[in-house]
C-alpha positions as a Markdown table, in Angstrom:
| # | Residue | x | y | z |
|---|---|---|---|---|
| 1 | Unk | 79.6 | 92.5 | 132.4 |
| 2 | Unk | 82.5 | 92.7 | 134.8 |
| 3 | Unk | 82.6 | 95.3 | 137.5 |
| 4 | Unk | 84.4 | 98.5 | 136.5 |
| 5 | Unk | 87.3 | 98.9 | 138.8 |
| 6 | Unk | 88.1 | 102.5 | 139.9 |
| 7 | Unk | 91.7 | 103.5 | 140.8 |
| 8 | Unk | 93.0 | 106.7 | 142.1 |
| 9 | Unk | 96.5 | 108.2 | 141.6 |
| 10 | Unk | 97.7 | 107.6 | 145.1 |
| 11 | Unk | 96.8 | 104.0 | 145.0 |
| 12 | Unk | 98.5 | 103.4 | 141.7 |
| 13 | Unk | 101.7 | 105.1 | 142.8 |
| 14 | Unk | 101.7 | 103.2 | 146.0 |
| 15 | Unk | 101.4 | 99.9 | 144.1 |
| 16 | Unk | 104.5 | 100.9 | 142.0 |
| 17 | Unk | 106.7 | 101.8 | 144.9 |
| 18 | Unk | 109.9 | 99.8 | 144.7 |
| 19 | Unk | 109.0 | 98.4 | 141.2 |
| 20 | Unk | 106.9 | 95.4 | 140.3 |
| 21 | Unk | 109.6 | 92.8 | 139.6 |
| 22 | Unk | 112.7 | 91.4 | 141.4 |
| 23 | Unk | 115.2 | 88.5 | 141.3 |
| 24 | Unk | 113.8 | 85.0 | 142.1 |
| 25 | Unk | 116.7 | 82.5 | 142.8 |
| 26 | Unk | 116.3 | 79.1 | 141.2 |
| 27 | Unk | 119.0 | 77.5 | 143.4 |
| 28 | Unk | 119.4 | 77.5 | 147.2 |
| 29 | Unk | 122.3 | 79.2 | 149.1 |
| 30 | Unk | 122.3 | 78.0 | 152.6 |
| 31 | Unk | 125.8 | 76.8 | 153.4 |
| 32 | Unk | 129.4 | 76.7 | 152.4 |
| 33 | Unk | 128.9 | 74.0 | 149.7 |
| 34 | Unk | 126.2 | 76.0 | 148.2 |
| 35 | Unk | 128.3 | 79.1 | 148.1 |
| 36 | Unk | 131.2 | 77.1 | 146.4 |
| 37 | Unk | 128.8 | 75.8 | 143.8 |
| 38 | Unk | 127.1 | 79.1 | 143.1 |
| 39 | Unk | 130.3 | 81.2 | 142.9 |
| 40 | Unk | 134.0 | 80.5 | 143.4 |
| 41 | Unk | 135.4 | 78.0 | 142.8 |
| 42 | Unk | 132.6 | 76.0 | 141.2 |
| 43 | Unk | 131.5 | 78.6 | 138.8 |
| 44 | Unk | 134.7 | 78.3 | 136.9 |
| 45 | Unk | 133.7 | 74.9 | 135.7 |
| 46 | Unk | 130.5 | 76.2 | 134.2 |
| 47 | Unk | 132.4 | 79.1 | 132.6 |
| 48 | Unk | 135.0 | 76.7 | 131.0 |
| 49 | Unk | 132.2 | 74.6 | 129.6 |
| 50 | Unk | 130.5 | 77.5 | 127.9 |
| 51 | Unk | 134.0 | 78.8 | 126.6 |
| 52 | Unk | 134.4 | 75.5 | 124.9 |
| 53 | Unk | 130.9 | 75.4 | 123.5 |
| 54 | Unk | 128.8 | 78.6 | 123.6 |
| 55 | Unk | 125.7 | 76.6 | 123.0 |
| 56 | Unk | 125.9 | 75.4 | 126.6 |
| 57 | Unk | 124.8 | 78.9 | 127.7 |
| 58 | Unk | 121.3 | 77.6 | 127.1 |
| 59 | Unk | 121.9 | 74.8 | 129.6 |
| 60 | Unk | 124.1 | 76.4 | 132.3 |
| 61 | Unk | 122.5 | 79.9 | 132.5 |
| 62 | Unk | 119.1 | 81.5 | 132.8 |
| 63 | Unk | 119.0 | 82.1 | 129.0 |
| 64 | Unk | 116.7 | 79.2 | 128.4 |
| 65 | Unk | 113.8 | 81.0 | 130.1 |
| 66 | Unk | 114.7 | 84.7 | 129.8 |
| 67 | Unk | 113.2 | 87.3 | 127.5 |
| 68 | Unk | 114.3 | 90.9 | 127.1 |
| 69 | Unk | 111.4 | 93.4 | 127.0 |
| 70 | Unk | 113.2 | 96.0 | 124.9 |
| 71 | Unk | 112.1 | 99.5 | 124.1 |
| 72 | Unk | 113.3 | 103.1 | 123.4 |
| 73 | Unk | 110.0 | 104.5 | 124.8 |
| 74 | Unk | 108.9 | 106.3 | 121.5 |
| 75 | Unk | 105.4 | 104.8 | 121.4 |
| 76 | Unk | 104.3 | 103.9 | 124.9 |
| 77 | Unk | 100.7 | 102.7 | 125.3 |
| 78 | Unk | 98.5 | 105.8 | 124.7 |
| 79 | Unk | 101.3 | 108.0 | 126.0 |
| 80 | Unk | 103.4 | 108.4 | 122.9 |
| 81 | Unk | 107.1 | 109.3 | 122.8 |
| 82 | Unk | 107.8 | 109.5 | 126.6 |
| 83 | Unk | 111.3 | 108.2 | 126.5 |
| 84 | Unk | 113.1 | 105.2 | 127.9 |
| 85 | Unk | 113.0 | 106.2 | 131.6 |
| 86 | Unk | 109.3 | 106.7 | 131.7 |
| 87 | Unk | 108.7 | 103.5 | 129.8 |
| 88 | Unk | 110.0 | 101.3 | 132.6 |
| 89 | Unk | 106.8 | 100.8 | 134.6 |
| 90 | Unk | 105.2 | 99.5 | 131.4 |
| 91 | Unk | 108.2 | 97.2 | 130.7 |
| 92 | Unk | 108.0 | 95.9 | 134.3 |
| 93 | Unk | 104.3 | 95.3 | 133.8 |
| 94 | Unk | 105.0 | 93.2 | 130.7 |
| 95 | Unk | 107.5 | 91.2 | 132.7 |
| 96 | Unk | 104.8 | 90.5 | 135.4 |
| 97 | Unk | 102.5 | 89.2 | 132.7 |
| 98 | Unk | 105.2 | 87.0 | 131.2 |
| 99 | Unk | 105.9 | 85.3 | 134.5 |
| 100 | Unk | 102.3 | 85.2 | 135.9 |
| 101 | Unk | 100.7 | 83.7 | 132.8 |
| 102 | Unk | 103.4 | 81.5 | 131.2 |
| 103 | Unk | 106.2 | 81.2 | 133.7 |
| 104 | Unk | 108.6 | 83.0 | 131.4 |
| 105 | Unk | 111.2 | 85.2 | 133.2 |
| 106 | Unk | 111.4 | 88.6 | 131.5 |
| 107 | Unk | 113.4 | 91.7 | 132.2 |
| 108 | Unk | 113.1 | 95.3 | 131.0 |
| 109 | Unk | 115.8 | 96.5 | 128.7 |
| 110 | Unk | 115.1 | 100.2 | 128.1 |
| 111 | Unk | 117.5 | 101.6 | 125.6 |
| 112 | Unk | 118.7 | 105.2 | 125.9 |
| 113 | Unk | 120.6 | 107.3 | 123.3 |
| 114 | Unk | 119.1 | 105.4 | 120.4 |
| 115 | Unk | 117.2 | 108.4 | 118.9 |
| 116 | Unk | 118.1 | 110.8 | 116.2 |
| 117 | Unk | 118.2 | 114.6 | 116.4 |
| 118 | Unk | 114.4 | 114.8 | 115.8 |
| 119 | Unk | 113.8 | 112.6 | 118.9 |
| 120 | Unk | 112.7 | 109.6 | 116.7 |
| 121 | Unk | 114.1 | 106.1 | 116.7 |
| 122 | Unk | 117.4 | 105.7 | 115.0 |
| 123 | Unk | 117.2 | 102.2 | 113.5 |
| 124 | Unk | 120.9 | 101.6 | 113.3 |
| 125 | Unk | 121.6 | 102.7 | 116.9 |
| 126 | Unk | 118.8 | 100.6 | 118.2 |
| 127 | Unk | 120.0 | 97.5 | 116.4 |
| 128 | Unk | 123.5 | 98.0 | 117.5 |
| 129 | Unk | 122.5 | 98.3 | 121.2 |
| 130 | Unk | 120.1 | 95.4 | 121.0 |
| 131 | Unk | 122.7 | 93.1 | 119.5 |
| 132 | Unk | 125.2 | 94.1 | 122.1 |
| 133 | Unk | 123.0 | 92.8 | 125.0 |
| 134 | Unk | 121.2 | 89.9 | 123.2 |
| 135 | Unk | 123.4 | 87.0 | 124.1 |
| 136 | Unk | 122.0 | 86.7 | 127.7 |
| 137 | Unk | 118.4 | 86.3 | 126.4 |
| 138 | Unk | 116.5 | 83.4 | 124.9 |
| 139 | Unk | 114.2 | 85.9 | 123.1 |
| 140 | Unk | 113.6 | 89.6 | 122.6 |
| 141 | Unk | 110.1 | 91.1 | 122.9 |
| 142 | Unk | 110.2 | 94.5 | 121.2 |
| 143 | Unk | 107.8 | 96.9 | 122.9 |
| 144 | Unk | 106.5 | 100.5 | 122.3 |
| 145 | Unk | 108.7 | 101.5 | 119.4 |
| 146 | Unk | 107.2 | 103.9 | 117.0 |
| 147 | Unk | 106.3 | 103.0 | 113.4 |
| 148 | Unk | 107.7 | 102.8 | 110.7 |
| 149 | Unk | 111.1 | 102.2 | 112.5 |
| 150 | Unk | 109.7 | 99.2 | 114.4 |
| 151 | Unk | 109.2 | 97.3 | 111.2 |
| 152 | Unk | 112.8 | 97.5 | 110.1 |
| 153 | Unk | 114.1 | 96.9 | 113.6 |
| 154 | Unk | 112.1 | 93.7 | 114.0 |
| 155 | Unk | 113.1 | 92.4 | 110.5 |
| 156 | Unk | 116.8 | 93.1 | 110.9 |
| 157 | Unk | 117.2 | 91.8 | 114.4 |
| 158 | Unk | 115.2 | 88.6 | 113.6 |
| 159 | Unk | 117.5 | 88.0 | 110.6 |
| 160 | Unk | 120.8 | 88.9 | 112.4 |
| 161 | Unk | 120.2 | 87.0 | 115.8 |
| 162 | Unk | 119.7 | 83.4 | 116.4 |
| 163 | Unk | 116.8 | 83.9 | 118.9 |
| 164 | Unk | 113.2 | 84.9 | 118.3 |
| 165 | Unk | 112.6 | 88.6 | 118.0 |
| 166 | Unk | 108.9 | 89.5 | 118.2 |
| 167 | Unk | 107.5 | 93.0 | 118.1 |
| 168 | Unk | 104.3 | 92.6 | 120.2 |
| 169 | Unk | 102.7 | 95.8 | 119.1 |
| 170 | Unk | 102.8 | 94.6 | 115.6 |
| 171 | Unk | 101.8 | 91.0 | 115.9 |
| 172 | Unk | 100.3 | 90.4 | 119.4 |
| 173 | Unk | 97.1 | 92.2 | 118.7 |
| 174 | Unk | 96.9 | 90.9 | 115.2 |
| 175 | Unk | 97.0 | 87.3 | 116.4 |
| 176 | Unk | 94.2 | 87.9 | 118.9 |
| 177 | Unk | 92.1 | 89.7 | 116.3 |
| 178 | Unk | 92.4 | 86.9 | 113.8 |
| 179 | Unk | 91.3 | 84.4 | 116.4 |
| 180 | Unk | 88.3 | 86.6 | 117.2 |
| 181 | Unk | 87.4 | 87.1 | 113.5 |
| 182 | Unk | 87.4 | 83.3 | 112.9 |
| 183 | Unk | 84.9 | 82.8 | 115.7 |
| 184 | Unk | 82.8 | 85.8 | 114.7 |
| 185 | Unk | 82.3 | 84.2 | 111.3 |
| 186 | Unk | 81.1 | 81.0 | 113.0 |
| 187 | Unk | 78.7 | 82.9 | 115.3 |
| 188 | Unk | 77.3 | 85.1 | 112.5 |
| 189 | Unk | 77.3 | 82.3 | 109.9 |
| 190 | Unk | 79.3 | 84.6 | 107.5 |
| 191 | Unk | 82.2 | 83.5 | 105.3 |
| 192 | Unk | 85.5 | 85.3 | 105.5 |
| 193 | Unk | 85.8 | 85.8 | 101.8 |
| 194 | Unk | 82.5 | 87.6 | 101.7 |
| 195 | Unk | 82.7 | 90.1 | 104.6 |
| 196 | Unk | 84.1 | 93.7 | 104.5 |
| 197 | Unk | 86.5 | 94.6 | 107.3 |
| 198 | Unk | 87.5 | 98.2 | 108.1 |
| 199 | Unk | 90.6 | 98.7 | 110.2 |
| 200 | Unk | 91.0 | 102.1 | 111.7 |
| 201 | Unk | 94.6 | 103.0 | 112.7 |
| 202 | Unk | 97.5 | 102.4 | 110.4 |
| 203 | Unk | 100.4 | 102.2 | 112.8 |
| 204 | Unk | 102.3 | 99.0 | 113.8 |
| 205 | Unk | 99.2 | 97.1 | 115.0 |
| 206 | Unk | 96.8 | 98.2 | 112.2 |
| 207 | Unk | 99.3 | 97.4 | 109.4 |
| 208 | Unk | 100.0 | 93.8 | 110.8 |
| 209 | Unk | 96.3 | 93.1 | 111.5 |
| 210 | Unk | 95.5 | 94.0 | 107.9 |
| 211 | Unk | 98.3 | 91.9 | 106.7 |
| 212 | Unk | 97.6 | 88.9 | 108.8 |
| 213 | Unk | 93.8 | 88.7 | 108.3 |
| 214 | Unk | 94.4 | 89.2 | 104.5 |
| 215 | Unk | 96.7 | 86.2 | 104.4 |
| 216 | Unk | 94.1 | 84.1 | 106.2 |
| 217 | Unk | 91.5 | 84.9 | 103.6 |
| 218 | Unk | 89.8 | 88.1 | 104.8 |
| 219 | Unk | 90.6 | 89.8 | 101.5 |
| 220 | Unk | 88.0 | 92.6 | 101.5 |
| 221 | Unk | 89.7 | 95.1 | 103.8 |
| 222 | Unk | 89.7 | 98.9 | 104.0 |
| 223 | Unk | 92.6 | 100.4 | 106.0 |
| 224 | Unk | 92.2 | 104.0 | 107.4 |
| 225 | Unk | 94.5 | 106.4 | 109.2 |
| 226 | Unk | 93.9 | 109.8 | 110.8 |
| 227 | Unk | 93.4 | 111.3 | 107.3 |
| 228 | Unk | 90.8 | 108.8 | 106.2 |
| 229 | Unk | 90.7 | 105.8 | 103.8 |
| 230 | Unk | 94.1 | 104.6 | 102.4 |
| 231 | Unk | 93.4 | 104.7 | 98.7 |
| 232 | Unk | 95.6 | 104.5 | 95.6 |
| 233 | Unk | 95.3 | 108.2 | 94.9 |
| 234 | Unk | 96.9 | 109.3 | 98.0 |
| 235 | Unk | 100.5 | 110.6 | 97.9 |
| 236 | Unk | 101.1 | 111.0 | 101.6 |
| 237 | Unk | 101.4 | 107.4 | 102.7 |
| 238 | Unk | 104.6 | 105.4 | 103.6 |
| 239 | Unk | 105.6 | 102.2 | 101.9 |
| 240 | Unk | 103.9 | 100.0 | 104.4 |
| 241 | Unk | 100.6 | 101.7 | 103.9 |
| 242 | Unk | 100.9 | 101.6 | 100.1 |
| 243 | Unk | 100.8 | 97.8 | 100.3 |
| 244 | Unk | 97.2 | 98.1 | 101.5 |
| 245 | Unk | 96.0 | 101.0 | 99.5 |
| 246 | Unk | 92.8 | 100.2 | 97.5 |
| 247 | Unk | 91.1 | 101.8 | 94.5 |
| 248 | Unk | 87.8 | 103.2 | 95.9 |
| 249 | Unk | 85.7 | 106.4 | 96.0 |
| 250 | Unk | 85.4 | 106.1 | 99.8 |
| 251 | Unk | 87.3 | 108.8 | 101.6 |
| 252 | Unk | 86.3 | 109.0 | 105.3 |
| 253 | Unk | 85.9 | 106.5 | 108.1 |
| 254 | Unk | 82.2 | 107.0 | 107.9 |
| 255 | Unk | 82.2 | 106.2 | 104.2 |
| 256 | Unk | 84.3 | 103.0 | 104.8 |
| 257 | Unk | 81.9 | 101.7 | 107.5 |
| 258 | Unk | 78.8 | 101.8 | 105.3 |
| 259 | Unk | 77.7 | 98.1 | 104.9 |
| 260 | Unk | 80.9 | 96.9 | 106.6 |
| 261 | Unk | 80.6 | 93.7 | 108.6 |
| 262 | Unk | 83.6 | 94.3 | 111.0 |
| 263 | Unk | 85.1 | 97.4 | 112.5 |
| 264 | Unk | 88.6 | 97.0 | 114.0 |
| 265 | Unk | 89.8 | 100.0 | 115.9 |
| 266 | Unk | 93.4 | 100.5 | 117.0 |
| 267 | Unk | 93.2 | 104.2 | 116.8 |
| 268 | Unk | 91.7 | 107.0 | 119.0 |
| 269 | Unk | 89.0 | 107.3 | 121.6 |
| 270 | Unk | 85.5 | 108.1 | 120.6 |
| 271 | Unk | 86.2 | 108.4 | 116.9 |
| 272 | Unk | 83.1 | 106.2 | 115.9 |
| 273 | Unk | 79.6 | 107.4 | 116.2 |
| 274 | Unk | 76.3 | 105.5 | 116.7 |
| 275 | Unk | 75.4 | 106.5 | 113.1 |
| 276 | Unk | 78.5 | 104.8 | 111.7 |
| 277 | Unk | 77.5 | 101.6 | 113.7 |
| 278 | Unk | 74.0 | 101.7 | 112.4 |
| 279 | Unk | 75.3 | 102.0 | 108.8 |
| 280 | Unk | 77.0 | 98.7 | 109.1 |
| 281 | Unk | 75.8 | 95.4 | 107.8 |
| 282 | Unk | 73.4 | 93.1 | 109.8 |
| 283 | Unk | 75.0 | 91.2 | 112.7 |
| 284 | Unk | 78.2 | 93.4 | 112.8 |
| 285 | Unk | 81.3 | 93.0 | 114.8 |
| 286 | Unk | 82.8 | 96.1 | 116.5 |
| 287 | Unk | 86.3 | 95.6 | 117.9 |
| 288 | Unk | 87.0 | 99.0 | 119.5 |
| 289 | Unk | 90.4 | 98.4 | 121.0 |
| 290 | Unk | 91.8 | 101.9 | 121.8 |
| 291 | Unk | 92.9 | 102.0 | 125.4 |
| 292 | Unk | 91.8 | 103.1 | 128.0 |
| 293 | Unk | 88.9 | 104.7 | 126.1 |
| 294 | Unk | 87.6 | 102.7 | 123.1 |
| 295 | Unk | 86.6 | 104.1 | 119.7 |
| 296 | Unk | 83.1 | 103.8 | 120.8 |
| 297 | Unk | 81.6 | 102.8 | 124.2 |
| 298 | Unk | 80.1 | 99.3 | 124.4 |
| 299 | Unk | 77.2 | 100.9 | 126.3 |
| 300 | Unk | 76.6 | 103.3 | 123.4 |
| 301 | Unk | 76.7 | 100.4 | 120.9 |
| 302 | Unk | 74.2 | 98.5 | 123.0 |
| 303 | Unk | 71.9 | 101.5 | 123.2 |
| 304 | Unk | 71.9 | 102.2 | 119.4 |
| 305 | Unk | 71.6 | 98.6 | 118.3 |
| 306 | Unk | 68.3 | 98.2 | 120.3 |
| 307 | Unk | 68.4 | 94.5 | 120.7 |
| 308 | Unk | 69.8 | 93.6 | 117.2 |
| 309 | Unk | 72.5 | 91.0 | 117.0 |
| 310 | Unk | 76.1 | 92.2 | 117.1 |
| 311 | Unk | 79.5 | 91.3 | 118.6 |
| 312 | Unk | 81.3 | 93.9 | 120.7 |
| 313 | Unk | 84.9 | 93.6 | 121.8 |
| 314 | Unk | 87.4 | 96.0 | 123.5 |
| 315 | Unk | 90.9 | 95.9 | 124.8 |
| 316 | Unk | 89.6 | 96.4 | 128.4 |
| 317 | Unk | 89.1 | 93.8 | 131.1 |
| 318 | Unk | 85.9 | 95.2 | 132.4 |
| 319 | Unk | 83.8 | 94.3 | 129.3 |
| 320 | Unk | 83.2 | 90.9 | 127.6 |
| 321 | Unk | 85.5 | 89.9 | 124.8 |
| 322 | Unk | 88.9 | 91.4 | 125.8 |
| 323 | Unk | 91.1 | 91.5 | 122.6 |
| 324 | Unk | 94.4 | 92.1 | 124.3 |
| 325 | Unk | 97.9 | 90.9 | 123.5 |
| 326 | Unk | 98.3 | 89.4 | 126.9 |
| 327 | Unk | 96.6 | 86.4 | 125.3 |
| 328 | Unk | 99.5 | 86.1 | 122.9 |
| 329 | Unk | 103.1 | 87.1 | 123.8 |
| 330 | Unk | 103.6 | 85.1 | 127.1 |
| 331 | Unk | 102.5 | 81.9 | 125.4 |
| 332 | Unk | 104.2 | 82.5 | 122.1 |
| 333 | Unk | 107.5 | 82.9 | 123.9 |
| 334 | Unk | 106.7 | 80.0 | 126.1 |
| 335 | Unk | 106.3 | 77.7 | 123.2 |
| 336 | Unk | 109.3 | 79.2 | 121.4 |
| 337 | Unk | 111.6 | 78.9 | 124.4 |
| 338 | Unk | 110.5 | 75.3 | 125.2 |
| 339 | Unk | 111.9 | 74.1 | 121.8 |
| 340 | Unk | 114.6 | 76.8 | 121.5 |
| 341 | Unk | 113.2 | 78.3 | 118.4 |
| 342 | Unk | 115.6 | 80.6 | 116.5 |
| 343 | Unk | 112.7 | 82.8 | 115.1 |
| 344 | Unk | 108.8 | 83.2 | 115.3 |
| 345 | Unk | 107.5 | 82.2 | 111.8 |
| 346 | Unk | 104.2 | 83.1 | 110.2 |
| 347 | Unk | 103.0 | 79.6 | 110.8 |
| 348 | Unk | 103.8 | 79.9 | 114.5 |
| 349 | Unk | 101.7 | 83.1 | 114.7 |
| 350 | Unk | 98.9 | 81.5 | 112.9 |
| 351 | Unk | 99.1 | 78.4 | 115.2 |
| 352 | Unk | 98.8 | 80.6 | 118.2 |
| 353 | Unk | 95.7 | 82.3 | 116.7 |
| 354 | Unk | 94.0 | 79.1 | 115.8 |
| 355 | Unk | 94.7 | 77.6 | 119.2 |
| 356 | Unk | 93.0 | 80.6 | 120.9 |
| 357 | Unk | 90.0 | 80.4 | 118.6 |
| 358 | Unk | 89.6 | 76.7 | 119.2 |
| 359 | Unk | 89.9 | 77.1 | 123.0 |
| 360 | Unk | 87.0 | 79.6 | 123.1 |
| 361 | Unk | 84.9 | 76.9 | 121.5 |
| 362 | Unk | 85.5 | 74.3 | 124.2 |
| 363 | Unk | 82.3 | 73.6 | 126.1 |
| 364 | Unk | 83.8 | 73.1 | 129.5 |
| 365 | Unk | 85.0 | 76.3 | 131.2 |
| 366 | Unk | 87.0 | 75.9 | 134.4 |
| 367 | Unk | 85.3 | 77.1 | 137.6 |
| 368 | Unk | 88.5 | 79.1 | 138.3 |
| 369 | Unk | 87.8 | 81.2 | 135.2 |
| 370 | Unk | 84.2 | 81.8 | 136.1 |
| 371 | Unk | 85.2 | 82.8 | 139.6 |
| 372 | Unk | 87.9 | 85.3 | 138.4 |
| 373 | Unk | 85.2 | 87.1 | 136.3 |
| 374 | Unk | 82.1 | 86.5 | 138.4 |
| 375 | Unk | 80.1 | 85.1 | 135.5 |
| 376 | Unk | 79.5 | 82.1 | 133.4 |
| 377 | Unk | 80.8 | 81.7 | 129.8 |
| 378 | Unk | 79.3 | 80.1 | 126.7 |
| 379 | Unk | 80.7 | 80.4 | 123.2 |
| 380 | Unk | 78.7 | 83.1 | 121.5 |
| 381 | Unk | 78.6 | 86.9 | 120.9 |
| 382 | Unk | 79.7 | 87.7 | 124.5 |
| 383 | Unk | 82.5 | 85.1 | 124.5 |
| 384 | Unk | 84.4 | 84.8 | 121.2 |
| 385 | Unk | 87.9 | 84.7 | 122.7 |
| 386 | Unk | 89.3 | 83.1 | 125.9 |
| 387 | Unk | 89.8 | 85.3 | 129.0 |
| 388 | Unk | 93.4 | 86.1 | 130.2 |
| 389 | Unk | 92.8 | 84.2 | 133.4 |
| 390 | Unk | 92.1 | 80.9 | 131.6 |
| 391 | Unk | 95.0 | 78.6 | 132.6 |
| 392 | Unk | 94.4 | 76.3 | 129.6 |
| 393 | Unk | 95.9 | 78.9 | 127.3 |
| 394 | Unk | 99.3 | 77.9 | 128.5 |
| 395 | Unk | 98.8 | 74.3 | 127.2 |
| 396 | Unk | 96.8 | 75.1 | 124.0 |
| 397 | Unk | 98.7 | 78.1 | 122.6 |
| 398 | Unk | 102.2 | 77.3 | 123.8 |
| 399 | Unk | 102.0 | 73.8 | 122.5 |
| 400 | Unk | 100.7 | 74.9 | 119.1 |
| 401 | Unk | 103.6 | 77.4 | 118.8 |
| 402 | Unk | 106.1 | 74.8 | 119.8 |
| 403 | Unk | 104.7 | 72.3 | 117.3 |
| 404 | Unk | 104.7 | 74.8 | 114.5 |
| 405 | Unk | 108.4 | 75.7 | 115.2 |
| 406 | Unk | 109.3 | 72.0 | 114.9 |
| 407 | Unk | 107.4 | 71.7 | 111.6 |
| 408 | Unk | 109.0 | 74.8 | 110.3 |
| 409 | Unk | 112.5 | 73.5 | 111.2 |
| 410 | Unk | 113.4 | 76.5 | 113.3 |
| 411 | Unk | 113.5 | 74.6 | 116.6 |
| 412 | Unk | 116.8 | 73.4 | 118.0 |
| 413 | Unk | 114.9 | 70.8 | 120.2 |
| 414 | Unk | 113.0 | 68.6 | 117.7 |
| 415 | Unk | 110.6 | 67.0 | 120.1 |
| 416 | Unk | 107.9 | 68.4 | 122.3 |
| 417 | Unk | 108.6 | 68.6 | 126.1 |
| 418 | Unk | 106.7 | 65.9 | 128.1 |
| 419 | Unk | 104.4 | 68.6 | 129.7 |
| 420 | Unk | 102.7 | 69.0 | 126.3 |
| 421 | Unk | 102.1 | 65.2 | 125.7 |
| 422 | Unk | 99.4 | 64.8 | 128.4 |
| 423 | Unk | 96.4 | 67.4 | 128.3 |
């Protein structure tokens, strides 16, 4: 297990002083000629080229490698509706991850004045604001927008813009969960059509996890929210939850977890007890992904299982099996940008998930990865998904996404870039 890193408030605030991102120039500016090329009079030539053909914006500006990290701050991390201003440090952090892991330039686009009188997201205002600034970007990563508005915003923007629009809170975690589930089935020798999966948390992440794993063949799912099991007799659920309501006598999370093979938590801290874990099927998987405090502590699970086989995963970096969307969004956009995809299709998402699952099964683990975590890795219960510091993800996942975009005919560039041709 990795060492738990302790941080104090003063250190955190000092780290954030001045922000975490800045402008990195891609061209030199050292003399009179450089100035003439970068600005007047040379820049007029580039402007005229784009005026004649707007598609040249991709070639003659930063658009080809630039993603907008867009939010209204209504559902930030575990902080809730803290507003656009307070969301900026998170959006900057997202930009850091884009650049560090996949070389994608990203910039925060916090949107103010896009809420209704109740302080909730106004879908029309958000869409209007997003479309007004979209032309500079090669893609939009929607972030920390409360459900159910986030579903409609992603759907509408994706249909109305010619660049990929991806709500990471919906799909990012779902893609990583699916990859982890596939490998769990291999490790436990269970078949996906036979296992029972319980998902606790029916917001953006929980809904899309349920949807995505069902589409892949994990049909036996029970979705729960703060009021318990989402069943067909309930009258208090929105149209997105209705799609996953089941006919059952089970009512509580504890009821749902009896004989379950997998628990997936995108909910609240410490809502799962040892008794619930012990009521699960043999060789269970517990994906407790609430941050920063999981639904149940990995140490508590270890204690109650008393040497029995199980798989434990969290969203944290200080325990094995970190199911975190950082394994998804940088590389999904990398692949999409590399072939100038106009959208991110279901096949592109599944390709990303399968690439991650396959990479975890590779026998050779780079020394760089071992050094970053201070331990060895071998495919099994403590290693079902690659680590964020595995540089191979950029090849495996980005390539898979780019290939899927070409196959789905949503790529403006119809051949893979040379960097993907040699492993």
